C-alpha positions in Angstrom: 99.3 -12.8 -14.6 96.5 -13.9 -11.3 97.6 -13.7 -7.9 95.9 -17.3 -8.1 98.2 -18.5 -10.9 101.5 -16.3 -9.2 100.9 -18.5 -5.8 100.9 -21.9 -8.0 103.9 -20.9 -9.1 105.3 -20.5 -6.2 104.4 -23.0 -4.4 105.9 -25.4 -7.7 109.0 -23.3 -6.6 109.1 -24.3 -2.9 108.7 -28.1 -4.0 111.3 -27.9 -6.2 113.8 -26.7 -4.3 112.7 -28.9 -1.4 114.0 -32.2 -3.4 116.9 -30.8 -3.9 120.2 -32.1 -2.4 122.2 -29.8 -0.3 125.0 -29.7 -3.1 122.8 -29.5 -6.0 122.1 -26.5 -3.6 125.5 -24.4 -2.6 125.2 -25.1 -6.2 122.6 -23.4 -7.0 123.5 -20.6 -5.1 126.7 -20.0 -6.7 124.8 -20.4 -10.2 122.8 -17.5 -8.1 125.6 -15.4 -8.0 126.8 -15.7 -11.0 129.9 -18.0 -10.6 131.2 -20.3 -13.3 131.1 -23.3 -13.2 134.7 -23.7 -12.8 134.3 -21.3 -10.0 131.6 -23.4 -8.3 133.8 -26.2 -8.5 136.6 -24.7 -6.6 134.5 -23.7 -4.5 132.8 -26.7 -3.3 135.7 -29.2 -3.9 134.1 -31.0 -6.8 135.2 -31.8 -10.7 133.3 -28.9 -12.5 131.8 -32.0 -14.5 130.2 -32.8 -11.4 129.3 -29.2 -11.1 127.6 -30.1 -14.7 125.5 -33.1 -13.4 123.9 -31.2 -10.6 123.0 -29.0 -12.5 121.3 -31.0 -15.3 119.4 -32.6 -12.6 118.6 -29.1 -10.6 117.6 -27.4 -13.6 115.2 -30.8 -14.7 113.6 -30.6 -11.3 113.2 -26.4 -11.3 111.4 -27.9 -14.8 113.9 -25.1 -16.6 115.9 -24.7 -20.1 119.0 -22.9 -18.7 121.2 -21.4 -15.9 120.2 -18.5 -16.0 116.4 -19.7 -16.1 117.3 -21.6 -12.9 118.6 -18.4 -10.6 115.4 -16.3 -11.7 113.6 -19.2 -10.7 115.4 -19.2 -7.2 115.5 -15.4 -6.3 111.6 -15.7 -7.6 110.9 -18.1 -4.5 113.3 -16.2 -2.3 111.4 -13.1 -3.2 108.5 -14.4 -2.6 108.7 -15.9 1.0 110.6 -12.3 2.3 107.5 -11.2 0.6 104.7 -13.3 2.9 107.4 -13.2 6.1 106.5 -9.8 6.4 
């Protein structure tokens, strides 16, 4: 993968993450921390079904197919932003 392709992917991820609601970001943080939907729901004070709905929406926005890919996408963006700040 070329540097240009990586930049395009990072820009797309950044745009997608910018389109997430605050609650979707919190759900993604929980997934990134390895929490189960039930644990995320408890932490946020919402129903587990609501967490599932947020997961469906954020996976669609991030153009990924499962929670592992969503967490990897979030980590890739955070790592990319940290590297750019050096």
